[in-house]
C-alpha positions as CSV (number, residue, x, y, z in Angstrom):
1,M,-23.6,-23.5,-161.8
2,K,-25.1,-23.5,-165.4
3,K,-23.8,-20.2,-166.1
4,L,-20.5,-21.1,-165.0
5,A,-20.3,-24.1,-167.1
6,I,-21.4,-22.1,-170.2
7,F,-18.8,-19.5,-169.5
8,L,-16.1,-22.1,-169.3
9,I,-17.2,-24.1,-172.3
10,T,-17.5,-21.1,-174.7
11,F,-14.1,-19.9,-173.4
12,L,-12.5,-23.1,-174.2
13,L,-13.3,-22.4,-177.9
14,Y,-11.3,-19.3,-177.6
15,I,-8.1,-20.5,-176.0
16,Q,-7.3,-23.5,-178.3
17,A,-4.2,-22.3,-180.1
18,A,-3.1,-22.9,-183.7
19,D,0.6,-22.9,-183.1
20,S,3.7,-24.6,-184.6
21,Q,5.2,-27.7,-183.0
22,G,8.6,-27.8,-184.6
23,C,10.5,-27.5,-187.8
24,I,7.6,-28.3,-190.0
25,A,6.1,-25.0,-191.1
26,I,3.0,-24.9,-189.0
27,R,3.1,-21.2,-188.4
28,N,3.4,-19.8,-185.0
29,L,0.1,-18.2,-185.3
30,P,-1.3,-16.0,-182.5
31,G,-4.1,-16.8,-180.2
32,S,-7.0,-18.9,-180.7
33,F,-9.9,-20.8,-182.0
34,G,-13.3,-19.4,-181.4
35,Q,-14.6,-16.5,-179.3
36,F,-15.4,-15.7,-175.8
37,A,-19.3,-15.9,-175.9
38,Q,-20.1,-15.7,-172.2
39,L,-21.3,-12.1,-172.7
40,G,-24.4,-13.3,-174.7
41,Y,-25.1,-16.2,-172.2
42,T,-24.6,-14.7,-168.9
43,Q,-26.1,-11.2,-169.3
44,S,-22.8,-9.6,-168.7
45,T,-22.6,-5.9,-169.6
46,D,-18.9,-6.3,-170.6
47,K,-18.0,-5.7,-174.3
48,W,-14.3,-6.3,-174.3
49,M,-12.1,-9.3,-173.6
50,M,-8.2,-9.3,-173.3
51,N,-6.5,-12.7,-173.4
52,L,-2.7,-12.8,-172.5
53,S,-1.1,-16.0,-173.1
54,T,2.3,-17.6,-173.4
55,R,3.7,-20.5,-175.2
56,Y,7.0,-22.4,-175.0
57,F,8.6,-25.5,-176.6
58,E,12.0,-27.0,-177.3
59,S,12.7,-29.4,-180.0
60,S,15.7,-31.8,-180.6
61,K,14.0,-34.7,-182.5
62,L,14.5,-34.9,-186.3
63,L,12.1,-37.0,-188.3
64,S,12.3,-38.1,-192.0
65,G,8.7,-39.3,-192.6
66,K,8.2,-41.3,-189.4
67,K,11.8,-42.3,-189.1
68,D,13.9,-40.8,-186.3
69,I,17.0,-39.5,-187.8
70,T,18.3,-37.3,-185.1
71,Y,21.7,-39.0,-185.1
72,V,22.3,-37.2,-188.5
73,A,22.2,-33.8,-186.9
74,P,22.6,-34.3,-183.1
75,N,22.8,-31.7,-180.4
76,I,20.6,-29.2,-182.5
77,N,17.9,-27.7,-180.3
78,L,15.1,-25.4,-181.3
79,Y,13.6,-23.0,-178.9
80,E,10.3,-21.0,-179.5
81,S,8.6,-18.7,-177.0
82,T,5.6,-16.6,-177.8
83,I,3.6,-14.1,-175.8
84,N,0.2,-13.4,-177.4
85,I,-2.0,-10.3,-176.9
86,G,-5.4,-11.1,-177.9
87,I,-8.3,-8.5,-177.8
88,T,-11.9,-9.1,-178.6
89,R,-14.9,-6.7,-179.1
90,M,-18.3,-8.2,-178.6
91,I,-20.6,-6.5,-181.1
92,N,-23.7,-8.3,-179.7
93,S,-24.5,-11.8,-178.6
94,D,-23.9,-13.2,-182.0
95,W,-21.2,-11.2,-183.7
96,S,-17.6,-10.4,-182.5
97,I,-14.3,-9.3,-183.9
98,A,-10.8,-10.2,-182.5
99,M,-7.2,-9.2,-183.1
100,D,-4.2,-11.3,-182.0
101,V,-0.7,-9.8,-181.9
102,P,2.2,-12.3,-181.1
103,V,5.5,-11.3,-179.8
104,E,8.1,-14.0,-180.4
105,A,11.5,-15.0,-179.4
106,N,13.0,-18.0,-181.4
107,S,16.4,-19.6,-181.5
108,V,18.4,-22.6,-182.5
109,G,21.5,-23.8,-180.9
110,S,24.0,-26.1,-182.6
111,P,27.8,-26.9,-182.5
112,D,30.1,-25.5,-185.1
113,P,32.6,-27.8,-186.9
114,S,35.0,-27.5,-184.0
115,G,32.3,-28.4,-181.5
116,V,31.9,-25.0,-180.1
117,R,28.1,-24.3,-179.7
118,H,26.5,-21.1,-181.1
119,T,23.0,-19.9,-181.2
120,V,21.1,-17.9,-183.9
121,H,17.9,-16.2,-183.0
122,D,15.3,-13.6,-183.8
123,F,12.9,-11.5,-181.8
124,G,9.8,-9.2,-182.6
125,I,6.2,-9.0,-183.6
126,G,4.9,-12.0,-185.6
127,D,2.0,-12.0,-188.2
128,I,-1.0,-10.3,-186.7
129,R,-4.4,-11.8,-187.3
130,L,-7.9,-10.1,-187.4
131,T,-11.0,-12.3,-187.4
132,V,-14.8,-11.8,-187.5
133,Y,-16.9,-14.4,-185.9
134,R,-20.7,-15.3,-186.0
135,W,-22.6,-17.8,-183.8
136,L,-25.0,-19.6,-186.0
137,I,-27.7,-20.2,-183.3
138,K,-29.2,-17.2,-181.5
139,A,-28.0,-17.1,-177.9
140,E,-31.3,-17.5,-176.3
141,N,-31.8,-20.8,-178.2
142,A,-28.3,-22.2,-177.7
143,R,-28.3,-23.2,-174.0
144,K,-27.2,-26.8,-174.9
145,G,-24.8,-26.1,-177.9
146,N,-23.8,-23.9,-180.7
147,I,-21.6,-23.6,-183.8
148,Q,-19.4,-20.6,-184.6
149,I,-17.8,-19.7,-187.9
150,G,-14.9,-17.2,-188.3
151,L,-13.3,-15.5,-191.2
152,G,-10.4,-13.2,-191.3
153,L,-6.9,-12.2,-192.4
154,K,-3.4,-12.9,-191.4
155,F,-1.1,-10.0,-192.2
156,P,2.5,-10.3,-193.0
157,T,3.6,-8.1,-190.2
158,G,6.3,-10.6,-189.0
159,N,9.8,-10.4,-190.5
160,D,10.2,-13.4,-192.9
161,N,13.9,-12.7,-193.5
162,A,15.4,-12.4,-190.1
163,Q,19.1,-13.0,-190.2
164,D,21.9,-13.8,-187.8
165,Y,25.7,-14.7,-187.7
166,Y,26.8,-18.2,-188.4
167,Y,30.1,-19.8,-187.4
168,L,31.5,-22.2,-189.8
169,D,35.3,-22.0,-189.5
170,P,36.7,-24.7,-187.1
171,A,40.1,-22.8,-187.0
172,H,38.3,-19.6,-185.7
173,P,35.1,-20.8,-183.9
174,N,34.5,-17.5,-182.1
175,E,34.6,-15.4,-185.4
176,P,31.4,-15.3,-187.5
177,S,31.8,-16.6,-191.0
178,G,28.9,-14.4,-192.3
179,I,25.3,-13.5,-191.9
180,A,22.4,-15.5,-193.4
181,P,18.5,-16.1,-192.9
182,I,17.7,-18.3,-190.0
183,H,15.6,-21.5,-190.6
184,S,12.1,-20.8,-192.1
185,S,10.3,-22.3,-189.0
186,L,11.9,-19.8,-186.8
187,Q,11.0,-16.8,-188.8
188,L,8.6,-14.3,-187.3
189,G,6.4,-14.5,-190.3
190,D,5.8,-16.3,-193.6
191,G,5.8,-13.3,-195.8
192,G,2.2,-13.8,-197.1
193,T,-1.3,-12.4,-196.5
194,G,-3.4,-15.3,-195.5
195,I,-7.1,-16.0,-195.2
196,N,-8.0,-17.8,-191.9
197,T,-11.1,-19.7,-191.6
198,E,-12.6,-21.3,-188.5
199,I,-15.4,-23.6,-187.4
200,N,-15.9,-24.0,-183.6
201,G,-18.6,-25.7,-181.7
202,Y,-19.6,-27.1,-178.3
203,Y,-22.4,-29.3,-176.7
204,M,-23.2,-29.4,-173.0
205,F,-24.4,-32.8,-171.7
206,N,-25.1,-31.3,-168.2
207,D,-23.6,-28.6,-166.0
208,K,-20.4,-30.6,-165.4
209,I,-19.6,-32.4,-168.7
210,S,-19.4,-31.0,-172.2
211,A,-17.6,-31.5,-175.4
212,S,-16.1,-29.0,-177.8
213,G,-14.4,-29.0,-181.3
214,N,-12.4,-26.6,-183.4
215,F,-11.3,-26.4,-187.0
216,F,-8.8,-23.9,-188.3
217,Y,-7.4,-23.6,-191.8
218,L,-5.1,-20.9,-193.0
219,I,-5.1,-20.4,-196.8
220,N,-1.9,-18.8,-198.1
221,P,-2.4,-18.0,-201.9
222,A,1.1,-16.6,-202.4
223,N,3.8,-19.1,-203.7
224,Q,7.4,-18.2,-202.4
225,N,8.6,-15.2,-200.4
226,G,12.0,-15.0,-202.0
227,V,14.1,-15.7,-198.9
228,S,17.0,-18.1,-199.4
229,S,16.4,-21.6,-198.1
230,F,20.0,-22.6,-198.1
231,F,21.9,-23.1,-194.8
232,P,25.3,-21.4,-194.8
233,G,28.0,-23.6,-196.0
234,T,25.7,-25.5,-198.4
235,D,27.8,-27.2,-201.3
236,Q,27.3,-26.0,-204.8
237,A,25.9,-29.4,-206.0
238,T,23.0,-29.1,-203.5
239,I,22.4,-25.5,-204.4
240,D,22.2,-26.4,-208.1
241,L,19.8,-29.4,-207.5
242,W,17.5,-27.4,-205.2
243,T,17.4,-24.5,-207.6
244,K,16.5,-26.9,-210.4
245,A,13.7,-28.3,-208.2
246,R,12.5,-24.8,-207.4
247,A,13.2,-25.2,-203.7
248,N,15.9,-22.4,-203.5
249,T,13.6,-20.0,-201.7
250,N,11.1,-20.5,-198.9
251,T,7.5,-21.3,-199.5
252,I,4.5,-19.7,-197.9
253,P,2.5,-22.7,-196.9
254,D,-1.1,-23.3,-195.7
255,N,-1.6,-24.6,-192.2
256,Y,-4.5,-26.4,-190.5
257,T,-5.5,-27.7,-186.9
258,F,-8.4,-29.8,-185.8
259,R,-9.1,-30.4,-182.1
260,I,-11.9,-32.3,-180.3
261,G,-12.2,-32.5,-176.4
262,G,-14.1,-33.0,-173.4
263,N,-14.4,-30.6,-170.4
264,F,-15.2,-31.6,-166.8
265,A,-16.3,-28.9,-164.4
266,F,-15.8,-29.0,-160.6
267,K,-17.3,-25.6,-159.3
268,R,-14.6,-23.1,-160.4
269,L,-12.0,-25.7,-161.5
270,V,-12.2,-27.3,-164.9
271,A,-10.2,-30.3,-166.3
272,T,-10.0,-30.6,-170.0
273,A,-8.6,-33.3,-172.3
274,G,-8.5,-33.2,-176.1
275,L,-7.0,-34.7,-179.2
276,R,-5.3,-32.5,-181.8
277,F,-4.4,-33.0,-185.4
278,E,-2.3,-30.3,-187.1
279,G,0.1,-29.8,-189.9
280,A,1.3,-28.0,-193.0
281,P,0.1,-29.7,-196.3
282,A,2.4,-30.4,-199.3
283,H,-0.3,-29.0,-201.5
284,D,-2.0,-25.6,-200.8
285,L,-5.7,-25.0,-201.5
286,L,-4.8,-22.0,-203.7
287,G,-1.6,-21.1,-205.6
288,Q,1.4,-23.1,-206.6
289,N,3.4,-25.3,-204.4
290,D,7.1,-24.3,-205.3
291,G,9.7,-23.5,-202.7
292,F,11.3,-25.1,-199.7
293,R,8.7,-26.4,-197.2
294,Q,8.8,-29.0,-194.5
295,A,5.2,-30.5,-194.7
296,G,3.9,-32.8,-192.3
297,H,1.4,-33.5,-189.6
298,I,1.3,-34.2,-185.8
299,Y,-1.3,-36.1,-183.6
300,S,-1.2,-34.9,-179.9
301,F,-2.9,-35.5,-176.6
302,E,-3.7,-32.3,-174.8
303,P,-4.7,-32.3,-171.2
304,G,-5.3,-29.0,-169.2
305,V,-6.9,-27.3,-166.3
306,Q,-8.6,-23.9,-165.9
307,Y,-9.8,-21.8,-162.8
308,K,-12.5,-19.2,-163.2
309,F,-12.4,-15.8,-161.3
310,K,-15.2,-13.4,-161.1
311,R,-14.5,-11.7,-164.5
312,G,-11.5,-13.9,-165.9
313,L,-10.1,-17.3,-166.4
314,L,-6.6,-18.6,-165.6
315,Y,-5.7,-21.7,-167.9
316,T,-2.8,-23.9,-168.7
317,N,-2.4,-27.1,-170.8
318,I,0.2,-29.4,-172.2
319,T,0.3,-30.7,-175.7
320,V,2.0,-34.1,-175.9
321,P,2.6,-35.4,-179.5
322,F,2.2,-39.2,-179.9
323,S,2.5,-39.5,-183.7
324,S,4.4,-37.2,-186.2
325,K,5.7,-37.5,-189.6
326,T,6.9,-35.3,-192.6
327,V,5.4,-35.8,-196.0
328,Q,6.9,-35.5,-199.5
329,T,6.6,-32.0,-201.0
330,V,6.4,-31.1,-204.6
331,P,10.1,-30.1,-204.7
332,D,10.9,-33.3,-202.9
333,K,9.3,-35.2,-205.9
334,R,11.2,-33.1,-208.4
335,I,14.4,-33.9,-206.7
336,S,13.4,-37.7,-206.6
337,E,12.9,-37.5,-210.5
338,I,16.2,-35.7,-211.2
339,T,18.3,-38.0,-208.9
340,G,16.3,-41.3,-209.3
341,K,16.3,-41.6,-205.5
342,Y,13.5,-41.1,-203.1
343,S,13.6,-37.7,-201.4
344,I,11.7,-36.3,-198.5
345,S,12.4,-33.3,-196.3
346,A,13.1,-33.9,-192.6
347,G,11.8,-31.8,-189.8
348,H,12.2,-31.1,-186.1
349,F,9.2,-31.8,-183.8
350,A,8.6,-30.8,-180.2
351,N,8.5,-33.6,-177.5
352,V,6.1,-31.5,-175.3
353,L,4.5,-28.1,-175.7
354,F,3.3,-25.8,-172.7
355,Y,0.6,-23.1,-172.8
356,A,-0.5,-20.8,-170.0
357,G,-2.7,-17.7,-170.0
358,Y,-5.1,-15.3,-168.4
359,A,-8.3,-13.8,-169.9
360,F,-10.5,-11.2,-168.5
361,T,-13.5,-9.0,-169.6
362,F,-14.0,-5.4,-169.1
């Protein structure tokens, strides 16, 4: 039973995803927090792990700060679906290296001026992540708990300038008015090479009850990716204002996620519950803060369930936000200074988020 509990707790550190929850630019990052450390704890001879996971959410709620302004842009629905392929190589009981490759399908549906509904979308490989992990306590001394650190790179493999047709002429609703970039939150990538940092840990109270925590921060030193931030049909006055505020192209923002949770084992079945805090800051750790970004943060409750097989684990969880808000960005402050009126970017947020996956060693 103890080996089973250790297997499950250490795997919990692996499957916690750092994914976006809406129109604020929390990048749709592949995969995971932490690593699959059961190899060092259960004397397994397996050296590889494959993690296949899927994630889906739909968003229709628009917030400005904490204020719900969905009525300003009703009937707009964002959809994001990701299949992530994660593979980990265990070097020894302390070190491992992991690569995550996301395949994404994103879209937004909205009515044109005549009321006819259209959808713009993109599909392809997102930003690939490569991370090296190290457990700080030797496996033989870490039966109760351990802390793991991770450091890696996020590569700009996802298209940050995916474009589609827009329909803006009410007299000809079925004829495209032109082609333009889709919204930044739905792009396959952000256009920058990032540095991803992680801290993961767990503590076992007994064979059935344990706690785990995860911290992830993506550092994006680059400033802007050069992709236009203007929605087709934007009036010239807005274009001039945003250009003056240096918000006329998309930014390459930092992202962060923090999660703490408890895990309750019942033989092969494990119930999980956690609290998640994630967001995109208005000010990056490195580099400048120009460009259009929808910064903000989300607090969520995250229940889940897992089932262990002989050499694998099936899992699913639901992320339910209970507090969300956007925050004022540097370009927002410039617009406020220029116009003399308070400005803050709005953003769509998911009502609920679904994850499911299967991981196995070989």
